[in-house]
N, CA, C and O atoms as a printed pandas DataFrame, in Angstrom:
     atom_number atom_name residue_name chain_id  residue_number  x_coord  y_coord  z_coord
0              1         N          MET        A               1   58.269  121.175   71.531
1              2        CA          MET        A               1   58.732  121.604   72.834
2              3         C          MET        A               1   60.151  122.161   72.738
3              4         O          MET        A               1   60.483  123.156   73.382
4              5         N          GLU        A               2   60.972  121.517   71.939
5              6        CA          GLU        A               2   62.353  121.961   71.794
6              7         C          GLU        A               2   62.411  123.380   71.229
7              8         O          GLU        A               2   63.165  124.225   71.712
8              9         N          LYS        A               3   61.603  123.626   70.198
9             10        CA          LYS        A               3   61.568  124.954   69.575
10            11         C          LYS        A               3   61.001  125.993   70.557
11            12         O          LYS        A               3   61.501  127.115   70.634
12            13         N          ALA        A               4   59.970  125.617   71.292
13            14        CA          ALA        A               4   59.377  126.532   72.275
14            15         C          ALA        A               4   60.384  126.868   73.370
15            16         O          ALA        A               4   60.468  128.018   73.802
16            17         N          GLU        A               5   61.138  125.888   73.816
17            18        CA          GLU        A               5   62.138  126.118   74.850
18            19         C          GLU        A               5   63.241  127.055   74.345
19            20         O          GLU        A               5   63.707  127.930   75.075
20            21         N          GLU        A               6   63.641  126.862   73.111
21            22        CA          GLU        A               6   64.642  127.729   72.500
22            23         C          GLU        A               6   64.124  129.169   72.396
23            24         O          GLU        A               6   64.842  130.119   72.706
24            25         N          ALA        A               7   62.886  129.314   71.962
25            26        CA          ALA        A               7   62.275  130.647   71.846
26            27         C          ALA        A               7   62.131  131.296   73.224
27            28         O          ALA        A               7   62.349  132.499   73.371
28            29         N          TRP        A               8   61.766  130.505   74.227
29            30        CA          TRP        A               8   61.588  131.014   75.591
30            31         C          TRP        A               8   62.891  131.623   76.103
31            32         O          TRP        A               8   62.884  132.701   76.698
32            33         N          LYS        A               9   64.002  130.937   75.873
33            34        CA          LYS        A               9   65.299  131.448   76.319
34            35         C          LYS        A               9   65.602  132.792   75.650
35            36         O          LYS        A               9   66.128  133.704   76.289
36            37         N          GLU        A              10   65.272  132.908   74.384
37            38        CA          GLU        A              10   65.519  134.152   73.646
38            39         C          GLU        A              10   64.621  135.281   74.178
39            40         O          GLU        A              10   65.069  136.421   74.306
40            41         N          VAL        A              11   63.373  134.968   74.484
41            42        CA          VAL        A              11   62.452  135.966   75.045
42            43         C          VAL        A              11   63.001  136.485   76.371
43            44         O          VAL        A              11   63.029  137.694   76.600
44            45         N          CYS        A              12   63.431  135.586   77.234
45            46        CA          CYS        A              12   63.985  135.998   78.532
46            47         C          CYS        A              12   65.221  136.864   78.348
47            48         O          CYS        A              12   65.386  137.877   79.028
48            49         N          LYS        A              13   66.083  136.466   77.434
49            50        CA          LYS        A              13   67.296  137.247   77.154
50            51         C          LYS        A              13   66.929  138.640   76.646
51            52         O          LYS        A              13   67.543  139.626   77.054
52            53         N          ASN        A              14   65.939  138.732   75.764
53            54        CA          ASN        A              14   65.523  140.030   75.218
54            55         C          ASN        A              14   64.917  140.928   76.287
55            56         O          ASN        A              14   65.175  142.132   76.304
56            57         N          ILE        A              15   64.125  140.361   77.170
57            58        CA          ILE        A              15   63.545  141.147   78.266
58            59         C          ILE        A              15   64.654  141.672   79.164
59            60         O          ILE        A              15   64.661  142.850   79.520
60            61         N          GLU        A              16   65.590  140.807   79.531
61            62        CA          GLU        A              16   66.687  141.217   80.404
62            63         C          GLU        A              16   67.532  142.314   79.741
63            64         O          GLU        A              16   67.878  143.304   80.386
64            65         N          THR        A              17   67.861  142.139   78.473
65            66        CA          THR        A              17   68.666  143.124   77.742
66            67         C          THR        A              17   67.922  144.457   77.639
67            68         O          THR        A              17   68.511  145.518   77.847
68            69         N          SER        A              18   66.644  144.399   77.322
69            70        CA          SER        A              18   65.836  145.614   77.207
70            71         C          SER        A              18   65.772  146.346   78.535
71            72         O          SER        A              18   65.921  147.567   78.591
72            73         N          HIS        A              19   65.549  145.597   79.601
73            74        CA          HIS        A              19   65.466  146.196   80.937
74            75         C          HIS        A              19   66.775  146.896   81.299
75            76         O          HIS        A              19   66.771  148.021   81.798
76            77         N          LYS        A              20   67.889  146.218   81.041
77            78        CA          LYS        A              20   69.202  146.811   81.347
78            79         C          LYS        A              20   69.450  148.078   80.526
79            80         O          LYS        A              20   70.182  148.968   80.959
80            81         N          ALA        A              21   68.839  148.159   79.343
81            82        CA          ALA        A              21   68.991  149.335   78.476
82            83         C          ALA        A              21   68.039  150.463   78.852
83            84         O          ALA        A              21   68.080  151.534   78.248
84            85         N          GLY        A              22   67.174  150.231   79.853
85            86        CA          GLY        A              22   66.268  151.272   80.316
86            87         C          GLY        A              22   64.875  151.238   79.704
87            88         O          GLY        A              22   64.079  152.149   79.930
88            89         N          VAL        A              23   64.573  150.205   78.937
89            90        CA          VAL        A              23   63.239  150.065   78.349
90            91         C          VAL        A              23   62.267  149.648   79.457
91            92         O          VAL        A              23   62.526  148.670   80.158
92            93         N          PRO        A              24   61.156  150.371   79.629
93            94        CA          PRO        A              24   60.185  149.963   80.654
94            95         C          PRO        A              24   59.592  148.593   80.309
95            96         O          PRO        A              24   59.134  148.365   79.189
96            97         N          ILE        A              25   59.608  147.702   81.274
97            98        CA          ILE        A              25   59.042  146.370   81.112
98            99         C          ILE        A              25   57.651  146.371   81.730
99           100         O          ILE        A              25   57.460  146.835   82.854
100          101         N          CYS        A              26   56.683  145.847   80.984
101          102        CA          CYS        A              26   55.299  145.760   81.470
102          103         C          CYS        A              26   54.918  144.298   81.632
103          104         O          CYS        A              26   55.050  143.503   80.702
104          105         N          ALA        A              27   54.451  143.958   82.805
105          106        CA          ALA        A              27   53.944  142.613   83.040
106          107         C          ALA        A              27   52.448  142.643   82.786
107          108         O          ALA        A              27   51.714  143.426   83.388
108          109         N          ALA        A              28   52.031  141.816   81.926
109          110        CA          ALA        A              28   50.628  141.642   81.565
110          111         C          ALA        A              28   50.688  140.880   80.268
111          112         O          ALA        A              28   51.581  141.104   79.451
112          113         N          THR        A              29   49.773  140.007   80.076
113          114        CA          THR        A              29   49.897  139.168   78.899
114          115         C          THR        A              29   48.554  138.881   78.284
115          116         O          THR        A              29   47.550  138.743   78.983
116          117         N          ASP        A              30   48.541  138.792   76.979
117          118        CA          ASP        A              30   47.320  138.390   76.293
118          119         C          ASP        A              30   47.132  136.888   76.381
119          120         O          ASP        A              30   46.135  136.347   75.902
120          121         N          PHE        A              31   48.094  136.219   76.994
121          122        CA          PHE        A              31   48.024  134.772   77.195
122          123         C          PHE        A              31   47.167  134.430   78.406
123          124         O          PHE        A              31   46.690  133.302   78.534
124          125         N          CYS        A              32   46.972  135.407   79.299
125          126        CA          CYS        A              32   46.208  135.183   80.523
126          127         C          CYS        A              32   44.771  134.795   80.193
127          128         O          CYS        A              32   44.137  135.394   79.324
128          129         N          GLY        A              33   44.282  133.815   80.878
129          130        CA          GLY        A              33   42.924  133.334   80.640
130          131         C          GLY        A              33   42.916  132.046   79.844
131          132         O          GLY        A              33   41.883  131.388   79.724
132          133         N          SER        A              34   44.072  131.685   79.297
133          134        CA          SER        A              34   44.149  130.415   78.569
134          135         C          SER        A              34   44.174  129.271   79.582
135          136         O          SER        A              34   44.355  129.512   80.775
136          137         N          PRO        A              35   43.997  128.042   79.130
137          138        CA          PRO        A              35   44.085  126.912   80.065
138          139         C          PRO        A              35   45.458  126.820   80.748
139          140         O          PRO        A              35   45.571  126.251   81.834
140          141         N          LEU        A              36   46.490  127.373   80.120
141          142        CA          LEU        A              36   47.823  127.303   80.709
142          143         C          LEU        A              36   48.086  128.397   81.727
143          144         O          LEU        A              36   48.976  128.250   82.565
144          145         N          LEU        A              37   47.340  129.484   81.677
145          146        CA          LEU        A              37   47.489  130.570   82.645
146          147         C          LEU        A              37   46.114  131.170   82.902
147          148         O          LEU        A              37   45.672  132.083   82.204
148          149         N          LYS        A              38   45.456  130.638   83.912
149          150        CA          LYS        A              38   44.085  131.045   84.213
150          151         C          LYS        A              38   44.050  132.451   84.833
151          152         O          LYS        A              38   45.025  132.906   85.430
152          153         N          PHE        A              39   42.893  133.129   84.676
153          154        CA          PHE        A              39   42.706  134.438   85.288
154          155         C          PHE        A              39   43.002  134.350   86.787
155          156         O          PHE        A              39   42.658  133.366   87.442
156          157         N          GLY        A              40   43.633  135.373   87.307
157          158        CA          GLY        A              40   43.984  135.397   88.721
158          159         C          GLY        A              40   45.312  134.729   89.022
159          160         O          GLY        A              40   45.757  134.737   90.170
160          161         N          LYS        A              41   45.942  134.159   88.034
161          162        CA          LYS        A              41   47.211  133.463   88.230
162          163         C          LYS        A              41   48.370  134.204   87.578
163          164         O          LYS        A              41   49.447  133.633   87.404
164          165         N          ASN        A              42   48.167  135.467   87.214
165          166        CA          ASN        A              42   49.190  136.201   86.482
166          167         C          ASN        A              42   50.390  136.613   87.339
167          168         O          ASN        A              42   51.361  137.142   86.798
168          169         N          ALA        A              43   50.356  136.389   88.649
169          170        CA          ALA        A              43   51.529  136.666   89.484
170          171         C          ALA        A              43   52.678  135.726   89.132
171          172         O          ALA        A              43   53.829  135.998   89.474
172          173         N          LEU        A              44   52.377  134.635   88.459
173          174        CA          LEU        A              44   53.432  133.745   87.971
174          175         C          LEU        A              44   54.385  134.520   87.062
175          176         O          LEU        A              44   55.592  134.277   87.077
176          177         N          GLU        A              45   53.854  135.441   86.280
177          178        CA          GLU        A              45   54.689  136.228   85.378
178          179         C          GLU        A              45   55.719  137.042   86.156
179          180         O          GLU        A              45   56.845  137.212   85.689
180          181         N          LEU        A              46   55.358  137.543   87.321
181          182        CA          LEU        A              46   56.301  138.302   88.134
182          183         C          LEU        A              46   57.443  137.409   88.610
183          184         O          LEU        A              46   58.606  137.811   88.594
184          185         N          GLU        A              47   57.101  136.203   89.031
185          186        CA          GLU        A              47   58.132  135.258   89.457
186          187         C          GLU        A              47   59.080  134.932   88.294
187          188         O          GLU        A              47   60.292  134.841   88.490
188          189         N          LEU        A              48   58.538  134.758   87.106
189          190        CA          LEU        A              48   59.371  134.460   85.949
190          191         C          LEU        A              48   60.256  135.645   85.571
191          192         O          LEU        A              48   61.402  135.453   85.162
192          193         N          LEU        A              49   59.741  136.865   85.701
193          194        CA          LEU        A              49   60.567  138.040   85.442
194          195         C          LEU        A              49   61.772  138.087   86.387
195          196         O          LEU        A              49   62.864  138.501   85.997
196          197         N          VAL        A              50   61.557  137.661   87.621
197          198        CA          VAL        A              50   62.642  137.654   88.608
198          199         C          VAL        A              50   63.604  136.497   88.336
199          200         O          VAL        A              50   64.816  136.698   88.250
200          201         N          LYS        A              51   63.063  135.295   88.203
201          202        CA          LYS        A              51   63.918  134.104   88.110
202          203         C          LYS        A              51   64.551  133.904   86.740
203          204         O          LYS        A              51   65.677  133.415   86.650
204          205         N          LYS        A              52   63.858  134.267   85.685
205          206        CA          LYS        A              52   64.352  133.983   84.339
206          207         C          LYS        A              52   64.918  135.211   83.623
207          208         O          LYS        A              52   65.775  135.080   82.749
208          209         N          CYS        A              53   64.440  136.401   83.992
209          210        CA          CYS        A              53   64.874  137.619   83.297
210          211         C          CYS        A              53   65.727  138.514   84.195
211          212         O          CYS        A              53   66.201  139.567   83.771
212          213         N          HIS        A              54   65.913  138.082   85.430
213          214        CA          HIS        A              54   66.816  138.718   86.389
214          215         C          HIS        A              54   66.422  140.131   86.801
215          216         O          HIS        A              54   67.285  140.951   87.115
216          217         N          LEU        A              55   65.115  140.418   86.802
217          218        CA          LEU        A              55   64.648  141.657   87.403
218          219         C          LEU        A              55   64.651  141.469   88.915
219          220         O          LEU        A              55   64.531  140.345   89.401
220          221         N          LYS        A              56   64.786  142.551   89.650
221          222        CA          LYS        A              56   64.631  142.496   91.094
222          223         C          LYS        A              56   63.135  142.380   91.376
223          224         O          LYS        A              56   62.324  142.798   90.549
224          225         N          PRO        A              57   62.751  141.820   92.528
225          226        CA          PRO        A              57   61.319  141.690   92.830
226          227         C          PRO        A              57   60.545  143.012   92.721
227          228         O          PRO        A              57   59.441  143.025   92.177
228          229         N          MET        A              58   61.095  144.111   93.222
229          230        CA          MET        A              58   60.383  145.387   93.128
230          231         C          MET        A              58   60.246  145.816   91.673
231          232         O          MET        A              58   59.230  146.408   91.307
232          233         N          GLU        A              59   61.230  145.538   90.841
233          234        CA          GLU        A              59   61.138  145.879   89.427
234          235         C          GLU        A              59   60.014  145.086   88.756
235          236         O          GLU        A              59   59.315  145.613   87.891
236          237         N          ALA        A              60   59.840  143.833   89.148
237          238        CA          ALA        A              60   58.749  143.016   88.602
238          239         C          ALA        A              60   57.393  143.558   89.054
239          240         O          ALA        A              60   56.446  143.601   88.270
240          241         N          ILE        A              61   57.305  143.969   90.313
241          242        CA          ILE        A              61   56.053  144.544   90.833
242          243         C          ILE        A              61   55.739  145.850   90.102
243          244         O          ILE        A              61   54.585  146.097   89.750
244          245         N          ILE        A              62   56.735  146.673   89.876
245          246        CA          ILE        A              62   56.535  147.920   89.131
246          247         C          ILE        A              62   56.115  147.623   87.691
247          248         O          ILE        A              62   55.300  148.347   87.120
248          249         N          ALA        A              63   56.666  146.565   87.108
249          250        CA          ALA        A              63   56.269  146.163   85.746
250          251         C          ALA        A              63   54.787  145.815   85.690
251          252         O          ALA        A              63   54.124  146.064   84.683
252          253         N          ALA        A              64   54.266  145.235   86.779
253          254        CA          ALA        A              64   52.863  144.814   86.811
254          255         C          ALA        A              64   51.911  145.925   87.238
255          256         O          ALA        A              64   50.702  145.810   87.035
256          257         N          THR        A              65   52.427  146.979   87.815
257          258        CA          THR        A              65   51.568  148.042   88.337
258          259         C          THR        A              65   51.799  149.339   87.562
259          260         O          THR        A              65   51.079  149.636   86.609
260          261         N          LYS        A              66   52.783  150.090   87.966
261          262        CA          LYS        A              66   53.059  151.402   87.369
262          263         C          LYS        A              66   53.307  151.320   85.864
263          264         O          LYS        A              66   52.668  152.033   85.091
264          265         N          ASN        A              67   54.228  150.461   85.449
265          266        CA          ASN        A              67   54.566  150.397   84.022
266          267         C          ASN        A              67   53.408  149.881   83.178
267          268         O          ASN        A              67   53.144  150.406   82.097
268          269         N          ALA        A              68   52.718  148.858   83.666
269          270        CA          ALA        A              68   51.584  148.326   82.900
270          271         C          ALA        A              68   50.504  149.387   82.734
271          272         O          ALA        A              68   49.934  149.535   81.654
272          273         N          ALA        A              69   50.224  150.128   83.812
273          274        CA          ALA        A              69   49.207  151.184   83.740
274          275         C          ALA        A              69   49.627  152.282   82.774
275          276         O          ALA        A              69   48.837  152.736   81.947
276          277         N          GLU        A              70   50.886  152.704   82.892
277          278        CA          GLU        A              70   51.360  153.833   82.100
278          279         C          GLU        A              70   51.614  153.476   80.637
279          280         O          GLU        A              70   51.132  154.171   79.742
280          281         N          TYR        A              71   52.351  152.421   80.387
281          282        CA          TYR        A              71   52.810  152.130   79.029
282          283         C          TYR        A              71   51.910  151.169   78.249
283          284         O          TYR        A              71   51.748  151.318   77.038
284          285         N          ALA        A              72   51.329  150.191   78.934
285          286        CA          ALA        A              72   50.509  149.205   78.219
286          287         C          ALA        A              72   49.056  149.645   78.099
287          288         O          ALA        A              72   48.399  149.376   77.093
288          289         N          CYS        A              73   48.555  150.326   79.138
289          290        CA          CYS        A              73   47.128  150.677   79.163
290          291         C          CYS        A              73   46.858  152.167   78.960
291          292         O          CYS        A              73   45.713  152.570   78.755
292          293         N          ASN        A              74   47.897  152.971   79.017
293          294        CA          ASN        A              74   47.749  154.424   78.902
294          295         C          ASN        A              74   46.784  154.969   79.966
295          296         O          ASN        A              74   45.986  155.868   79.702
296          297         N          LEU        A              75   46.881  154.401   81.168
297          298        CA          LEU        A              75   46.018  154.818   82.277
298          299         C          LEU        A              75   46.824  155.240   83.499
299          300         O          LEU        A              75   46.314  155.222   84.619
300          301         N          GLY        A              76   48.080  155.619   83.286
301          302        CA          GLY        A              76   48.953  155.984   84.388
302          303         C          GLY        A              76   48.447  157.133   85.238
303          304         O          GLY        A              76   48.858  157.279   86.389
304          305         N          ASP        A              77   47.561  157.948   84.688
305          306        CA          ASP        A              77   46.990  159.050   85.474
306          307         C          ASP        A              77   45.852  158.584   86.375
307          308         O          ASP        A              77   45.396  159.342   87.231
308          309         N          LYS        A              78   45.385  157.347   86.195
309          310        CA          LYS        A              78   44.246  156.838   86.974
310          311         C          LYS        A              78   44.596  155.659   87.875
311          312         O          LYS        A              78   44.004  155.498   88.942
312          313         N          ILE        A              79   45.552  154.834   87.457
313          314        CA          ILE        A              79   45.881  153.602   88.189
314          315         C          ILE        A              79   47.397  153.374   88.152
315          316         O          ILE        A              79   48.130  154.105   87.487
316          317         N          GLY        A              80   47.844  152.363   88.869
317          318        CA          GLY        A              80   49.229  151.909   88.762
318          319         C          GLY        A              80   50.125  152.277   89.926
319          320         O          GLY        A              80   51.107  151.585   90.191
320          321         N          THR        A              81   49.804  153.355   90.628
321          322        CA          THR        A              81   50.554  153.763   91.816
322          323         C          THR        A              81   49.553  154.239   92.864
323          324         O          THR        A              81   48.410  154.572   92.548
324          325         N          ILE        A              82   49.995  154.264   94.092
325          326        CA          ILE        A              82   49.136  154.717   95.188
326          327         C          ILE        A              82   49.364  156.212   95.371
327          328         O          ILE        A              82   50.366  156.645   95.939
328          329         N          GLU        A              83   48.399  156.988   94.871
329          330        CA          GLU        A              83   48.477  158.444   94.945
330          331         C          GLU        A              83   47.076  159.015   95.089
331          332         O          GLU        A              83   46.094  158.399   94.674
332          333         N          THR        A              84   46.995  160.200   95.681
333          334        CA          THR        A              84   45.725  160.895   95.799
334          335         C          THR        A              84   45.108  161.073   94.417
335          336         O          THR        A              84   45.784  161.487   93.475
336          337         N          GLY        A              85   43.835  160.760   94.303
337          338        CA          GLY        A              85   43.108  160.937   93.054
338          339         C          GLY        A              85   43.112  159.724   92.140
339          340         O          GLY        A              85   42.400  159.706   91.136
340          341         N          LYS        A              86   43.905  158.707   92.472
341          342        CA          LYS        A              86   43.934  157.494   91.657
342          343         C          LYS        A              86   43.059  156.422   92.295
343          344         O          LYS        A              86   42.833  156.430   93.505
344          345         N          LEU        A              87   42.567  155.496   91.466
345          346        CA          LEU        A              87   41.802  154.365   91.979
346          347         C          LEU        A              87   42.726  153.489   92.810
347          348         O          LEU        A              87   43.845  153.187   92.393
348          349         N          ALA        A              88   42.270  153.089   93.961
349          350        CA          ALA        A              88   43.110  152.301   94.863
350          351         C          ALA        A              88   42.820  150.818   94.676
351          352         O          ALA        A              88   41.815  150.301   95.163
352          353         N          ASP        A              89   43.707  150.149   93.972
353          354        CA          ASP        A              89   43.688  148.691   93.866
354          355         C          ASP        A              89   44.922  148.207   94.603
355          356         O          ASP        A              89   46.048  148.396   94.142
356          357         N          ILE        A              90   44.705  147.585   95.747
357          358        CA          ILE        A              90   45.812  147.230   96.639
358          359         C          ILE        A              90   45.592  145.821   97.176
359          360         O          ILE        A              90   44.467  145.427   97.485
360          361         N          ILE        A              91   46.695  145.064   97.281
361          362        CA          ILE        A              91   46.631  143.812   98.025
362          363         C          ILE        A              91   47.674  143.858   99.138
363          364         O          ILE        A              91   48.741  144.454   98.993
364          365         N          ILE        A              92   47.343  143.226  100.228
365          366        CA          ILE        A              92   48.285  143.040  101.326
366          367         C          ILE        A              92   48.446  141.546  101.505
367          368         O          ILE        A              92   47.465  140.811  101.613
368          369         N          VAL        A              93   49.696  141.104  101.535
369          370        CA          VAL        A              93   49.972  139.676  101.680
370          371         C          VAL        A              93   50.714  139.412  102.979
371          372         O          VAL        A              93   51.374  140.294  103.530
372          373         N          ASP        A              94   50.594  138.198  103.448
373          374        CA          ASP        A              94   51.300  137.741  104.632
374          375         C          ASP        A              94   52.704  137.312  104.195
375          376         O          ASP        A              94   52.907  136.184  103.745
376          377         N          GLY        A              95   53.649  138.210  104.332
377          378        CA          GLY        A              95   55.017  137.936  103.921
378          379         C          GLY        A              95   55.566  139.097  103.119
379          380         O          GLY        A              95   54.884  140.096  102.887
380          381         N          ASP        A              96   56.796  138.949  102.706
381          382        CA          ASP        A              96   57.482  140.016  101.984
382          383         C          ASP        A              96   57.780  139.573  100.561
383          384         O          ASP        A              96   58.692  138.775  100.344
384          385         N          PRO        A              97   57.023  140.079   99.581
385          386        CA          PRO        A              97   57.266  139.674   98.194
386          387         C          PRO        A              97   58.622  140.130   97.659
387          388         O          PRO        A              97   59.064  139.650   96.615
388          389         N          LEU        A              98   59.282  141.042   98.354
389          390        CA          LEU        A              98   60.622  141.440   97.943
390          391         C          LEU        A              98   61.648  140.378   98.323
391          392         O          LEU        A              98   62.733  140.310   97.746
392          393         N          GLU        A              99   61.290  139.556   99.297
393          394        CA          GLU        A              99   62.134  138.420   99.685
394          395         C          GLU        A              99   61.761  137.160   98.905
395          396         O          GLU        A              99   62.628  136.360   98.554
396          397         N          ASP        A             100   60.460  136.990   98.637
397          398        CA          ASP        A             100   59.968  135.810   97.916
398          399         C          ASP        A             100   58.769  136.227   97.070
399          400         O          ASP        A             100   57.635  136.239   97.548
400          401         N          ILE        A             101   59.029  136.564   95.820
401          402        CA          ILE        A             101   57.994  137.061   94.910
402          403         C          ILE        A             101   56.879  136.039   94.699
403          404         O          ILE        A             101   55.757  136.410   94.354
404          405         N          SER        A             102   57.181  134.753   94.904
405          406        CA          SER        A             102   56.180  133.706   94.650
406          407         C          SER        A             102   55.016  133.753   95.637
407          408         O          SER        A             102   53.972  133.160   95.365
408          409         N          ILE        A             103   55.160  134.441   96.778
409          410        CA          ILE        A             103   54.031  134.490   97.712
410          411         C          ILE        A             103   52.822  135.196   97.109
411          412         O          ILE        A             103   51.698  134.996   97.569
412          413         N          LEU        A             104   53.039  136.018   96.085
413          414        CA          LEU        A             104   51.906  136.693   95.437
414          415         C          LEU        A             104   51.000  135.707   94.706
415          416         O          LEU        A             104   49.881  136.057   94.332
416          417         N          GLN        A             105   51.468  134.487   94.501
417          418        CA          GLN        A             105   50.670  133.459   93.832
418          419         C          GLN        A             105   49.839  132.625   94.806
419          420         O          GLN        A             105   48.974  131.855   94.388
420          421         N          ASP        A             106   50.100  132.776   96.085
421          422        CA          ASP        A             106   49.435  131.952   97.099
422          423         C          ASP        A             106   48.230  132.699   97.669
423          424         O          ASP        A             106   48.384  133.579   98.516
424          425         N          SER        A             107   47.035  132.347   97.204
425          426        CA          SER        A             107   45.821  133.055   97.634
426          427         C          SER        A             107   45.608  132.969   99.140
427          428         O          SER        A             107   44.958  133.845   99.711
428          429         N          LYS        A             108   46.136  131.943   99.801
429          430        CA          LYS        A             108   45.994  131.821  101.251
430          431         C          LYS        A             108   46.794  132.896  101.983
431          432         O          LYS        A             108   46.529  133.184  103.150
432          433         N          ARG        A             109   47.770  133.486  101.299
433          434        CA          ARG        A             109   48.600  134.521  101.925
434          435         C          ARG        A             109   48.079  135.927  101.650
435          436         O          ARG        A             109   48.621  136.901  102.172
436          437         N          VAL        A             110   47.035  136.039  100.839
437          438        CA          VAL        A             110   46.425  137.352  100.587
438          439         C          VAL        A             110   45.539  137.688  101.780
439          440         O          VAL        A             110   44.567  136.985  102.056
440          441         N          ARG        A             111   45.876  138.756  102.481
441          442        CA          ARG        A             111   45.150  139.143  103.688
442          443         C          ARG        A             111   44.075  140.187  103.400
443          444         O          ARG        A             111   43.035  140.206  104.058
444          445         N          MET        A             112   44.324  141.061  102.411
445          446        CA          MET        A             112   43.368  142.117  102.116
446          447         C          MET        A             112   43.429  142.454  100.633
447          448         O          MET        A             112   44.495  142.451  100.017
448          449         N          VAL        A             113   42.257  142.745  100.078
449          450        CA          VAL        A             113   42.166  143.216   98.703
450          451         C          VAL        A             113   41.266  144.437   98.689
451          452         O          VAL        A             113   40.148  144.414   99.205
452          453         N          MET        A             114   41.776  145.504   98.088
453          454        CA          MET        A             114   40.988  146.713   97.903
454          455         C          MET        A             114   40.924  146.964   96.399
455          456         O          MET        A             114   41.950  146.979   95.720
456          457         N          ARG        A             115   39.713  147.161   95.886
457          458        CA          ARG        A             115   39.526  147.434   94.460
458          459         C          ARG        A             115   38.766  148.734   94.320
459          460         O          ARG        A             115   37.677  148.903   94.870
460          461         N          SER        A             116   39.360  149.650   93.570
461          462        CA          SER        A             116   38.788  150.988   93.365
462          463         C          SER        A             116   38.457  151.656   94.692
463          464         O          SER        A             116   37.446  152.349   94.812
464          465         N          GLY        A             117   39.315  151.445   95.689
465          466        CA          GLY        A             117   39.140  152.073   96.991
466          467         C          GLY        A             117   38.145  151.382   97.894
467          468         O          GLY        A             117   37.917  151.831   99.018
468          469         N          LYS        A             118   37.542  150.285   97.423
469          470        CA          LYS        A             118   36.543  149.563   98.217
470          471         C          LYS        A             118   37.142  148.251   98.706
471          472         O          LYS        A             118   37.730  147.502   97.926
472          473         N          LEU        A             119   36.991  147.978   99.990
473          474        CA          LEU        A             119   37.498  146.755  100.580
474          475         C          LEU        A             119   36.696  145.563  100.055
475          476         O          LEU        A             119   35.487  145.481  100.269
476          477         N          GLU        A             120   37.362  144.655   99.381
477          478        CA          GLU        A             120   36.708  143.470   98.805
478          479         C          GLU        A             120   36.952  142.234   99.656
479          480         O          GLU        A             120   36.055  141.406   99.821
480          481         N          VAL        A             121   38.163  142.102  100.200
481          482        CA          VAL        A             121   38.539  140.947  101.017
482          483         C          VAL        A             121   39.266  141.464  102.234
483          484         O          VAL        A             121   40.169  142.294  102.123
484          485         N          ASN        A             122   38.870  140.970  103.411
485          486        CA          ASN        A             122   39.566  141.317  104.643
486          487         C          ASN        A             122   39.684  140.055  105.478
487          488         O          ASN        A             122   38.704  139.589  106.059
488          489         N          ARG        A             123   40.862  139.517  105.533
489          490        CA          ARG        A             123   41.118  138.299  106.299
490          491         C          ARG        A             123   41.868  138.637  107.575
491          492         O          ARG        A             123   42.688  137.852  108.051
492          493         N          GLY        A             124   41.586  139.792  108.119
493          494        CA          GLY        A             124   42.168  140.203  109.387
494          495         C          GLY        A             124   43.645  140.519  109.303
495          496         O          GLY        A             124   44.492  139.633  109.425
496          497         N          ILE        A             125   43.945  141.780  109.095
497          498        CA          ILE        A             125   45.351  142.194  109.059
498          499         C          ILE        A             125   45.761  142.862  110.349
499          500         O          ILE        A             125   46.912  143.274  110.493
């Protein structure tokens, strides 16, 4: 645990330094799906980018959407931003994630989910 904690601090420092230098940060992890980070719980990474790596909430959201699509998946022409001709994957939450990024982890606050332009969840917005 001691070694992992030491490594974690270095990872956070490297992400923060890279971000300040203009390196695009992508949120997405090959760790997702493990018992420690189950599928659908990856919004925790956005909170950690804000709290531990000192990104602004919008920068963390961009890391998970635009940057991940463009730099990690090479699909920036199809996904990652809301534009004509792109697949629409959108969530609407009850609250402002720019004020509290952790609300993206609370499934009870998700009001609407659209996947590939199709409404999947509608909890009355």
